[in-house]
Each structure stands twice: as C-alpha cells, then as structure tokens.
C-alpha positions in Angstrom: 85.6 107.8 101.5 87.6 110.2 99.0 89.8 109.2 96.4 93.1 111.2 96.3 94.0 110.3 92.8 97.3 108.6 91.3 100.7 109.6 92.9 102.6 110.3 89.5 105.1 107.7 88.4 108.8 108.6 89.4 112.0 107.6 87.9 114.7 106.3 90.3 116.5 108.9 92.5 113.4 111.2 92.9 113.5 112.8 96.3 110.0 112.2 97.1 108.2 109.0 97.4 104.5 108.0 98.3 103.9 108.6 101.7 102.0 105.4 102.7 103.7 105.4 106.2 104.9 107.7 108.9 108.4 108.2 107.6 110.2 106.6 104.5 114.0 106.5 105.1 115.1 105.2 102.0 113.4 104.4 98.5 115.1 102.9 95.3 113.8 101.4 92.1 115.2 97.8 91.3 116.1 99.2 87.6 116.8 102.4 86.1 113.2 102.4 84.3 111.2 102.1 87.4 107.7 103.2 87.7 105.4 103.5 90.6 101.8 104.5 90.8 99.4 104.8 94.0 95.8 105.3 94.4 94.9 106.4 97.6 91.3 106.4 99.3 90.7 107.2 103.2 87.7 106.9 105.5 87.7 108.4 108.9 90.9 107.0 110.2 91.5 104.1 107.8 93.5 104.6 104.4 93.4 102.1 101.6 95.9 102.0 98.8 96.1 100.4 95.5 100.0 100.0 94.4 101.6 99.2 91.0 105.5 99.1 90.8 107.9 97.8 88.3 110.0 96.8 91.4 111.2 98.8 94.4 113.2 98.6 97.8 112.3 100.7 100.9 112.8 101.3 104.4 109.9 102.9 106.2 109.1 103.4 109.9 105.4 103.2 111.1 104.9 104.1 114.9 101.2 103.8 115.4 99.4 102.1 112.4 98.7 98.8 111.6 99.3 97.8 108.1 97.9 94.9 106.2 99.4 94.2 102.7 97.3 92.0 100.2 99.5 91.2 97.1 97.7 90.3 93.8 100.6 89.9 91.5 104.3 89.8 92.3 106.4 89.0 95.5 106.6 91.1 98.5 109.6 90.5 101.0 109.8 92.4 104.4 112.5 92.2 107.0 111.6 93.6 110.4 114.7 93.3 112.7 116.3 89.6 112.1 113.0 88.2 110.9 112.4 87.8 106.8 108.8 87.3 105.8 107.7 87.1 102.3 104.2 86.7 100.4 103.4 86.0 96.7 100.0 86.6 95.0 97.2 85.7 97.2 99.0 85.9 100.5 98.5 88.5 103.1 101.0 90.1 105.5 100.0 92.1 108.8 102.3 94.3 110.6 102.1 96.2 114.1 103.9 99.5 114.3 107.2 99.0 113.5 110.4 99.8 111.2 110.9 97.5 108.4 112.5 97.0 104.9 110.3 96.1 102.2 111.5 94.5 98.9 108.7 94.6 96.1 109.4 92.2 92.9 107.2 92.3 89.7 106.2 89.2 88.1 107.6 88.2 84.7 105.0 89.9 82.9 103.3 93.2 84.1 103.7 95.1 87.3 103.7 94.1 91.2 100.1 95.0 92.4 98.8 95.1 95.9 96.1 96.4 98.1 97.4 98.1 101.5 95.3 99.0 104.6 96.4 101.2 107.2 94.5 101.7 110.5 95.6 103.5 113.9 96.3 100.2 116.4 94.3 102.0 119.0 91.2 102.0 116.4 91.8 98.4 116.2 92.0 97.8 120.1 88.9 99.9 120.4 86.9 97.4 118.2 88.1 94.6 120.1 87.1 96.0 123.5 83.7 96.8 121.8 83.4 93.2 120.8 84.7 91.5 123.8 87.9 90.1 122.3 91.3 90.1 123.8 94.1 91.5 121.5 96.3 88.9 120.4 99.8 89.3 119.0 100.3 90.6 115.2 101.9 87.8 113.7 103.2 88.9 110.0 101.7 86.1 108.2 98.2 85.9 108.5 96.0 82.8 107.0 94.5 84.0 103.8 92.3 81.0 103.7 90.6 82.1 106.8 86.9 83.4 106.3 87.5 86.9 108.2 90.6 87.8 105.9 88.9 86.3 102.6 86.1 88.9 103.5 88.6 91.4 104.2 90.6 91.2 100.9 87.3 91.2 98.7 86.0 94.3 100.6 89.2 96.1 100.3 89.5 95.3 96.7 85.9 96.2 95.9 86.3 99.6 97.5 89.4 100.7 95.9 88.1 99.3 92.3 85.0 101.2 92.8 86.7 104.5 94.2 89.4 104.3 91.1 86.5 104.4 88.7 84.8 107.3 90.4 81.6 104.8 91.0 79.5 105.8 94.0 80.1 103.0 96.5 77.0 102.4 98.7 77.2 102.0 102.5 81.0 102.9 102.5 80.8 103.7 106.1 79.1 100.4 107.0 81.9 98.8 104.8 84.8 100.4 106.8 83.1 99.2 110.0 83.0 95.9 108.6 86.7 95.6 107.7 87.6 96.8 111.1 85.2 94.2 112.6 86.9 91.4 110.6 90.4 92.7 111.6 89.2 92.6 115.4 88.3 89.2 115.1 91.3 87.9 112.7 93.6 89.6 115.1 92.1 88.6 118.5 93.9 86.2 121.0 93.3 82.6 119.8 91.7 81.6 123.3 89.1 84.2 122.6 87.9 82.1 119.3 85.2 79.3 120.4 86.1 75.9 119.2 82.6 74.6 118.9 82.0 71.5 116.5 80.2 73.7 114.1 82.9 76.2 114.0 85.4 73.6 113.4 83.4 72.0 110.4 83.5 75.9 109.1 86.8 76.3 109.4 87.6 72.7 107.7 85.2 73.2 105.1 86.7 76.9 103.8 90.2 75.2 104.1 89.0 72.2 101.7 87.4 75.1 99.4 90.8 76.7 99.0 92.7 73.5 98.6 90.1 72.2 96.0 88.6 75.1 94.3 89.4 73.7 91.0 87.5 70.6 91.4 83.8 70.2 91.1 83.1 70.5 94.8 79.5 70.3 95.8 77.7 70.7 99.4 77.0 67.0 99.7 80.5 66.1 99.2 81.9 68.6 101.8 79.3 67.4 104.4 80.3 63.8 103.5 84.0 64.6 104.2 83.3 66.2 107.3 81.0 63.7 108.7 77.9 66.0 108.9 74.7 66.4 107.0 74.3 69.4 104.5 71.8 71.0 106.5 74.1 70.9 109.7 76.8 72.6 107.4 74.6 75.1 106.1 73.4 76.0 109.8 76.9 76.1 111.0 78.1 78.5 108.1 75.0 80.7 109.0 75.9 80.8 112.8 79.5 81.8 112.1 78.3 84.6 110.3 79.1 83.4 106.7 77.0 83.4 103.6 76.0 79.9 102.4 78.7 77.2 101.6 78.0 77.6 98.0 78.5 81.4 98.1 81.8 81.1 100.1 83.0 78.4 97.4 81.9 80.9 94.5 83.9 83.7 96.0 86.9 81.7 96.6 86.8 80.8 93.0 86.5 84.4 91.9 89.3 85.5 94.1 91.7 82.7 92.6 90.7 83.7 89.3 91.6 87.2 89.8 94.9 86.2 91.2 95.5 84.2 87.8 94.2 87.0 85.8 97.0 89.3 87.5 99.7 86.7 87.4 101.9 85.7 84.5 100.8 84.1 81.2 97.0 83.9 82.0 93.9 84.9 80.1 90.2 84.9 80.9 89.8 81.5 79.3 92.5 79.9 81.5 90.9 81.5 84.6 88.3 78.8 84.2 90.9 76.7 85.8 90.0 78.1 88.9 86.9 75.9 89.0 84.6 78.2 87.0 82.9 76.1 84.5 80.7 79.0 82.6 82.2 82.0 81.3 79.2 84.3 80.9 78.2 83.8 84.2 81.7 84.2 85.6 82.3 87.5 83.8 79.0 88.7 85.4 79.9 87.4 89.1 83.5 88.9 88.4 81.9 92.2 87.5 79.6 92.2 90.5 82.6 91.2 93.0 85.4 93.4 91.8 83.6 96.4 90.0 85.4 95.4 86.7 85.2 93.0 83.8 87.9 90.3 83.7 89.4 92.0 80.6 90.0 95.1 82.6 92.0 93.2 85.2 94.2 91.7 82.6 94.9 95.1 81.2 96.3 96.0 84.7 99.6 93.6 83.9 100.5 95.8 80.8 
C-alpha cells in the first residue's frame, strides 16, 4: 500500500480539485476561507482516502467504481437524481457507479473528517462469486451497526492512520482482502444471508451493544435478554466469524469514543461516556485500534 501524501489545501476558485472520482464536474468551498486536505493510500485496485474539509460542494461522476463513505465528524449530504441521502458522524453511505452532488458541512468546532473507500465494482462482484454470494442492490444508506460494516470502518481507519504516520502496516494485502470480503458479505442479496437462530442472536446482540454501549453491559445480561446461555452466545459469535462478544463490545465503545473525540465539545475525559470506565486502559486500547493516542485524535479537530 503506497501513501501518496497530502493534496495541498486549496482556496475557493482553484481550478484543480482532489481526484477521488473519475471526473469532478463542479467544486466550490462553502466559504471564502475554505481549506481541504486529502491523504490517499492505494493497494492494487482499492483506494483509501482520509479527507479534511472546512465545507465544500461538488458534483462528480464515477462510472465504474463502488464508493463507501465513513464520516467521523460533520455532515455529508448526497443527491442522486431525485433522492437526497445524508449521514452524520458514525454513519455510512455506499454508492454504486453514478453521478451525484455532495455537500460536506463541518461541525461547530474543527473540520469535516471522513474516510473514503473506492473499488472497481467488478472486483466486488468477483469476490461475491468467489464466496458463492449473489450481488444485491447497493442501497446508499448502510447499517453502521452491522458487524461487517463495523469491521470495515475499523480496518479502513486503522490502515489510513498507520499510512499517514509512515508506520509499517503488517499484512496489508490480507487486510485489503478482508475489506473486500466484508464488502462482499455486506452488499450481498438479502436472501443469501442465512437466518439461523445463532445468527439472529448475534445480530440482536450487536444491535443492543450499539444502542447501550454507555451502559455496564455484561455477557450474562446480553444472554439473559436474548433468552440463551452465555456459552451459546459465545459459540454463535464464533460461528458467525466474530471475536468474542466482549471484544465486539469493546470495539463498539472504542468506535463511539473516536466519534465523540472528533465531534464538537468533547475531550478525552468525556469520552468515558462511551461506556469506557478506565482512562489508562482506554488510552492503550485506543492506540492499538487506531494507531494514535486519544489526544492526537483531538488535535485533528483544530
């Protein structure tokens, strides 16, 4: 994976804009002091990018690539034909090849921040055929609580953070294949997904984790609410290809803490509202997951 550095910040009215799509038909900043920076990293046919912006409006055309957007701070609104789709921090949007208008709005404090993944649609379809999955319709709004998408957000973010810091990212080729595999599963036709009792329990457990990550959730309380034993819930997570329920919950809390840190008026201390009870252990786990300390994440708001 090769980092291609930062595209220099640009003022409103500049002729050139970051080439994250096949063609940009129109670009403007939302104010006269607009700034934009992009870090690009590519591996094989997949391109990852981290975008900072004070707010902009652009119209683009992408004829053959899938695009997945992961906003961390600010708001993203896209118009495709007559449809308007928006995502705030923590949301996920996905687009099949299309022409669309995108408006990016910064939060009250700090810039808009998002990670972007693009991939040839044919590469996704190849992965789905390999896994015996039938391609489904690519709906713009993806379920950010779904296990595959949660893993995808974390992998993309971790690779970009390490790439920006010039850290050697181990097993990058495998990470790229994992990202494509998660996309293949998440975007498969719904009737391709088995509906066993175990998978239903896993889906319900992950949904509860996202809804209640600020609460002192335990494996026993999850199992009790889902009407099963702790052991059967652990087995269901393992059979569905997940880590343990405890590890999934810890990852959910770390993801929520990162979103808090990148949004308005939050500090490292208030990130404990994400359900993390020990600041020292939180800081260590955060650095392992995202490749940077919580204080470094806070600095990205300025």
